[in-house]
C-alpha positions in Angstrom: 21.9 -69.7 -12.2 21.4 -72.7 -10.2 22.2 -74.8 -13.5 25.7 -73.1 -13.4 26.2 -73.8 -10.1 25.5 -77.7 -10.7 27.7 -77.8 -13.5 30.4 -76.4 -11.6 30.2 -78.6 -8.9 29.9 -81.6 -11.4 33.0 -80.5 -13.0 35.0 -79.3 -9.7 33.9 -82.3 -7.5 36.0 -84.9 -9.4 39.0 -82.5 -9.4 39.1 -82.0 -5.6 38.1 -85.4 -4.8 41.1 -86.7 -7.0 43.5 -84.0 -5.7 42.6 -85.0 -1.9 43.1 -88.8 -2.7 46.6 -87.9 -4.2 47.6 -86.1 -0.7 46.3 -89.1 1.1 48.5 -91.6 -1.0 51.6 -89.1 -0.3 50.7 -89.0 3.4 50.8 -92.9 3.2 53.8 -93.3 1.4 55.6 -90.8 3.7 54.5 -92.5 6.7 55.8 -95.9 5.5 59.3 -94.6 4.5 59.4 -93.0 8.0 58.1 -96.4 9.6 60.7 -98.5 7.7 63.7 -95.9 8.6 62.7 -96.2 12.2 62.4 -100.1 12.1 65.8 -100.3 10.4 67.7 -98.0 12.9 66.0 -100.0 15.8 67.2 -103.3 14.2 70.7 -101.8 13.6 70.8 -100.5 17.6 69.8 -104.3 18.6 72.1 -105.9 16.4 75.2 -104.1 17.7 74.0 -104.6 21.5 73.7 -108.1 20.8 76.9 -108.3 19.1 78.4 -106.4 22.0 76.7 -108.6 24.8 77.5 -111.8 22.8 81.3 -110.9 22.6 81.5 -109.8 26.1 80.0 -113.1 27.9 81.4 -115.3 25.5 84.6 -114.0 26.4 83.9 -114.3 30.3 82.3 -117.8 29.7 79.3 -116.8 31.7 76.3 -114.2 31.7 74.8 -113.1 34.7 71.3 -114.0 35.5 69.9 -110.6 35.4 71.2 -109.9 31.8 70.2 -113.1 30.3 66.6 -112.0 29.9 67.2 -108.7 28.7 69.5 -110.5 26.1 66.5 -112.7 25.2 64.0 -109.9 24.9 66.5 -108.0 22.7 66.9 -111.1 20.5 63.0 -111.5 20.4 62.6 -107.7 19.0 65.4 -108.1 16.6 64.1 -111.4 15.1 60.5 -109.8 14.9 61.9 -106.7 13.1 63.2 -109.5 10.3 66.9 -110.1 11.9 69.0 -112.7 10.2 70.4 -116.2 11.4 73.8 -114.5 13.0 71.8 -113.4 15.8 70.1 -117.0 16.0 73.7 -118.4 16.1 74.7 -115.8 18.7 71.7 -116.5 20.8 72.3 -120.4 20.8 75.6 -119.8 22.1 74.6 -117.3 24.7 72.0 -119.9 25.8 74.8 -122.4 26.4 76.6 -120.3 28.7 76.7 -121.0 32.6 74.2 -118.5 34.5 76.2 -116.4 36.9 73.8 -115.7 39.9 73.7 -112.2 41.2 76.0 -111.2 44.1 78.7 -113.7 43.3 
């Protein structure tokens, strides 16, 4: 009887482990797809806001001193996510703007 259980165990164990590993691989792929979608969505939102700020403050010819560090933080996050050279060009233009001090 113990020989039967041993043989069953030796046959079933690789099958169970293979199924378990397949499930783990499926979970990891799903998590990667979710992370990629979140990263892309975040990148697009940052891009829209960078363009919006760029256009607004370039038209005004100055950027408030409290907005400037926020713009830089958004640019850094966008760039870290793999943003393109368009944002770098816009940042250089923003960097050249006059900083408007708060309350003026």
